[in-house]
C-alpha positions, 0 to 999 in steps of 0.5 A, a space after each residue: 489326610 484332608 486339609 479341611 477340618 471336619 464338623 463335630 457332631 454334638 454328643 459324639 467323641 472325636 479325636 482332633 489331631 493337634 493343630 486342627 480346630 474344633 468347628 462346632 460345639 452345638 447345632 448353631 455352630 455346625 450350621 455355620 461350619 457347614 456354610 463355611 465349607 460350602 463357601 470354600 468350594 470353588 464351584 459355587 456360583 457367585 449368587 449362591 456364595 452370596 446367599 450363603 454368606 448371608 445365611 451365615 451372617 443371620 445365623 451368627 446374629 441369632 446365636 449372638 442374641 441367644 447368648 446375650 439372653 442366657 447371660 442376662 439371665 445368669 446375671 440377674 440370678 447372681 446380682 443381689 439387691 443393692 444397698 442404698 449408700 447415698 443420702 441427699 438432703 437440701 433446702 427448698 425455697 419455702 424453707 422446707 427440706 427434701 431428703 432421700 436415699 438411693 444407690 449411687 452410680 459408683 455403688 452400682 458399678 462396684 457391685 455389678 461390673 465383676 458379675 457383668 464381666 464373668 457373664 461376658 457383658 459390658 454396660 456403657 452410655 451415650 449422652 447428648 444434649 438437645 434443646 436444654 434436655 440431656 438424653 442419656 442412652 445406656 447399652 449393654 453389650 455381649 461379648 459376641 456382639 449382641 446388644 440392647 439399649 434404652 434411653 431417658 431424657 430430663 432437664 438439668 437438676 435445679 435443686 439445692 444451689 448447683 451451678 450450671 455444670 453441677 446441674 447437668 452432671 447431677 441429672 446425667 448421673 441420675 439418668 445413667 443410674 436409671 437406664 442401667 437399672 432398667 436394662 439390667 433389672 436392678 432393685 434397691 432396697 425400698 427404693 424411694 428415689 423417685 420421690 427425690 428432687 434430683 429426679 429429672 421432671 418428666 415433661 409433656 410429649 409433642 402430642 400434648 404440646 400441640 394439644 395445649 397450643 390448639 386449645 390456647 388458640 381455639 379459646 383465645 387464651 393469652 399465652 403469656 399469662 398462661 405460662 405464668 399460670 403454669 410456672 414455666 418458660 415454654 410449654 414443652 417444660 410442663 410437667 407430664 403429671 400436670 397435664 390433665 389439670 392443665 387441659 381442665 383449666 383450658 377447657 374451663 377458660 373456653 367455657 366462659 362467656 
């Protein structure tokens, strides 16, 4: 009787003695098992051993990625369209009101967590603050170790009458909902959350900031007056949706005698 477990060939029945482990269940496991048997052979040269260990690690990574996508496909088949359980309404500075409905982070977790767990998946977040902006990174990890992440950033939520901490918490909660929804492919009933004032404003990127700075210098515009016109404290705070109109205004300024 050998002291080494044998590789189980797919679709072939085999009686496994008590105490012995079934090494492989499918083709990927068979490859890993074969590599492990070679590695256990004392006559194998060190360089070849290292190569085999490298191959085993790559195969394990491939299988983990494969199982991740299977689990995600299973999750998306099972997760329902999410109901909107929260209404936000506040008064604007001009006296008007903003109101919208969305699925809260708590409701997302309540519905998704049990299904994620059954699929061998988990979601968590890392949050950091840089230059007054909140950067939220969501990561979905499979039980075999493969994971995918996505990040989103935004400024504090200054809508309503929130204090500094509440502004940060509100924006962070929005970012968590958005990144989780993006990674998991979640959908809410007739989603209008994008129109809500608690949505962190997307600002212009570094390339766009540089273009505006260059035009201000080229056309001799007064930067202080420009920022006042744009209603921002610094160029990096300009709304991405306003970029084209800002460029048009600067070009018009440059064409003046």
